[in-house]
N, C-alpha and C positions, 0 to 999 in steps of 0.2 A: 322772638329772638332768636328763635334756630330757625324757624323760617327763612329768616334773615340770612343766616349762617348758610343755610342748605343752597338760595339763592346764588349766595356768592360763591360759593364751591362748583355748583353749575357751569356760573360763567366762566369762572377761571378756566375750567375744564374743558368746556367749548373754544376758549379762546387757545388754550394750547393744541386741542386737537385742530383747528384751522390753522396754526401755525405750522404745524405736522405738516396737514396736507400742503400749503404752500411751500414749503421748502423746498429745494433740488433734491430732488434721490441721488442715488449711485449713479446711475445713464444720465441726469442732465448733469450731474458736477465732473462727469466723463467728457462729457462734449463739449465741458469747457478748455479742456487738458488737450497741450501737444493740438492745436490747430492747424501748426506749419509741419506735420509729420508726413516724411516725405513717402509718397508712392510713386509706380512705375509711371512713366510719361519718355518723351522723345528725346535726346541728348538738347537739343533745344532750350525746352521746356526744363529742364535738369536746371541748366545753367540760368533760368531767368526764375526758377524758384530757390535759387542758392545767392542769390544777388539781392533777392528780396528779403533772405533769412538774416544773410547778412547785415545789409541796414536795418532790417529791427533789432538785430541782437546788441550791433553797436549803440545804439539808443537806446537799451536797457542796460546796457553796461556805463552808460554816460559816456561815451568815448567820440563822438561825434566830432565834436571842434579838436581834440587832440588828432583823431586822422584828415582834418581839413590843414590846421597850421599845426600840428605839432611837431612834426620832423623838420620845421623850419627853424626850430629852437637848435641853436647850436649845442654840438656834443661835448665839445672843450672840452677834451679828456686830459686827465693828469695821472701820472705813473705813480702808483705807492710802494712797491717793491717788484723786484725783478727774482727768479730764481731760475739755476741752470737745470734741467731735469737728464740733460744729458741728450736724450731725441730730441727734446723738445724743449723751448724757452717760455716759462711761466709766469704772466704777469698779474698783479693785481693793479686795477684801473680804475676809476670814478669818471664817470660820466654825466649830463646832464638827463635827465630823462623828461620833466618839464622845462618850464621857465623857471619854476619855483622849487624844484626838486631833483639831487642828486644822487646817485644810485653807484653802489660798486659792483663791481664784475673780476671775475678770473677770464683772462683768455690765455689762449696758446698758440705759440708758432712752432711749425717746424722747422727745426735745427741742420737736418742733413740732406736735406735737398731746397731747390729752387724753385719760381713757378711760378703759377697760379693754382691754388690749393681750393680744396671744398672745404667747408666749413659746418658743424653741426652745435647748436646751440643744447649744453646740457642741461637739465632742470631736475633739481633735488626736491624730496617730497618735506611734507610734514616732520617736525625737528632736523632736519638737515639744513645745512650752508652750501653755497659755492663749492667750497672743497670736497664736500662728501661725494661728488661723482666721482672723484679722484684717488679716492680710497676703495684700497683691493678689502679691506675689514669692514666691508657695510654691504647692504641689501644693491647697494649700486656697482659693486664687484668691480669698482674703478673703469666703467664702461668709456669716461670721458678719457681716462690717462691712456689706456688703450687704441684709441682715437687718434689722439695726439700722437701719439708714436710712430701710426701707420701714416703720418701726413695730413693727418686732418687739421685746420685751425677749430678751437673749441672755444667758447665763450658761454662761459655759467652764473647766469643771474641770480637773485636773492627773489625767492617767489610765497617763503613761508610767514611772511608777516600777517598779523591778522589785525592790525590798526589800517585804519583811513586814512593818508596822509594829508590830502587833498581834499577841504569844502567839497560837496558836492558828486564826489567820486565813486564808485563802489570797490567793493576791497578787490574782486575778480576783475573789474576795468583796469585798475592800477596794476595788478601783477600780471596780465594780458600787455598792457602797451611798456611796460619794464622789458618783458622780453620780444617785444616789437623793436624797443631803441637798440636792442643788441643786435638786432640784423641791420640798423640804421649803421651801425658801429660796425659791423662786418663789412658792409658795403662802401666803408671810408678807405680799405684796405684796397690799394692794387693786387698785393698779391693775391686777395680773395678772389676767385671764380664764382660772380654773385648767379650763375647760371645752376650752380647747385650748393642751395645749402639745404641744410635740414636740421631736423631737431629731433630728441630724445630723451623721455623722462621717466620715470618710476612713481606712482601711485600719485599724490598731488601734482607730482612730475608729471605721470601720464597724462594727466589731466589737463596741464598747462601745455603739454605736446599737442594734445588735441585742439586745444583753443585756438593756438599758435599757429598750427597749421589748417585750423579750418577760418581762421579771420585774416591771416596776412597769404596772400597766393605766393609771395616770392618763396616760401618754404616748400621745395619740392619734392621732400621724403620726410615721412613724420615716423616715428616709434614709439607708441603707446605703451609702457607695461606695466602691468596690476593695476585697471584704473574702468577697462570695456567692460560696462554693465549697463543697467535700467538704473533712471531717477528712485524709483520706488525703493529699491534695495539700500540706497543711502539717508534716507529719513529716518531710519531708527540705527541709535549705536555709532553712528559718525560722525566727525566735525560738518555741520552745520555750513561752512565757508561757502560750497559749492552752490548755493542757492541766493539767488536773487529774486529781487518781484520781478513778476510776470516770466520767469525762466518755462518756469512748466507747465503753463498756459500757452507756450507756441512750441517748445521742440521736449525730445528727450535725448540720451547723448548718442543715440544712434541717428538722431538726425544734424547732430554737432557735428557729428565724424564724414557724415556724407557731403559737408561742404570743401571737405577735403580730396574729392572725387576729379578728375579723374588722376590727381598725382599722387604719388604713389606714398601707402600707408601700410604700415605692419604693426598689431596691435601682440602684446604677449600676457597669457594668464597661466597661476601656474597651478598645479595638483594638487597640491600640499596647501592653496589658500585656506583657510577657515573656513566652514561652512556659511558664516555670515557676514563673509568677505567678496573680494573680486573672482568668484567661482568660473572654473571654466565652462559650467552651463549656463550661466548666465550672459560670458561672452560668446557663446556659441549662438545664442535667440540673437543676441543685440546684431552681433556679424551679418547673419541672414538678413536685418534689414540695411546694412550697410550696402551690403551688396551690391542691391537692387540698383542704385544709382550706379555702379560701377560698368554692370551690366547694360544699362540704358546709353554708356558711354562707349559701349562696347570695349571697355578694360577690364574684365574682371582679373586679369594676371595682376594686377594692380594694385589688390589689396589681398591680405593675409591675415591667418588668426594662428601665431604659436603657442600649442599648450605645452610647457615643457615642464620637466618632472619635480620641480623645485614647489617654492612657496611665492611670499610676495618679494620677488628681487626679480633681477635685470638677467635674461640669458643672454651673454654676450656675443659668445660666438653666430647667435644667428645674427647679433646685432650688426655683428662685424660683415656678416655675409651681404646683410640686406643693403648696407650702405655701399659696398665696395660693386656689389649687381649695380644699385640706382647711378654711382659718382664715378667708377673707374677710377678712384687715386691713383696718384703716383705709387708704385710699387716701392716698399722698404723691405729690409732685414725680418721686420716682426711679423711680415707676410708668412714667413715659411715658417712659422712657429707653431 
């Protein structure tokens, strides 16, 4: 009996050893990760890389059908309420995102000027709502209000949901599609200059600004605040809503940001970010990777990282300067402040 037990233990040990030797080690596992990592190449090759990555990302996000036919769905806007903010008019409205789902947005229009205005999609983060980006007593520092008072059209969607509404979709795909529909809505207004559409957000909003700028080339300028980092950093102690099957096998965040090139991009990270969050050290390392494709496009001046003295907040003055430089909006009295 003892011999049988010894033989059994010996067999189990050998099987375990064999499985251990057959299992992929750290190096082989790493080889399966980030297979579409960007590396230096010609501008023409960079454009081909971007096209392929966007195509593969839309597939992973389960958005292929929406990108083909989703824009044909009538927006059918309905006004919920209107509020006069002196410098601008704020409207809460409801539009169709898909044929089966409607979303609410806040949209503003300048009151003191006329003409074709630039526009910015303003995106809140976890725990926020569309009105958050207009509030001063928040990490967003009322950046959307500041833009609205400087003659930008602004629009703010909901991106903080953690529920997938339609069968067969992904959470990140639904969030991104809703932001894309905001651009569709902006384009429906004659008063919006469709050559001057941007996006900006903080935290989850910074992540969604990254995705919107990367996947929708109608966005000409992107400000991503409190998010530039590497995926490894978000694997522990953070909401995992950023992750979906197949993502890490293809790219890291630097590669997604690289899809924005050569269009304008500014990232913001604060010196007072907690060590476990979006620190300037992580941001600088990721930005070095993003800068490569901008150099390949001969547009290194179009990308920047601002490290400010605060924490997980929007640095509004630099955001305003950035959009003013790129879009040259109609001057208002607020510009003198």
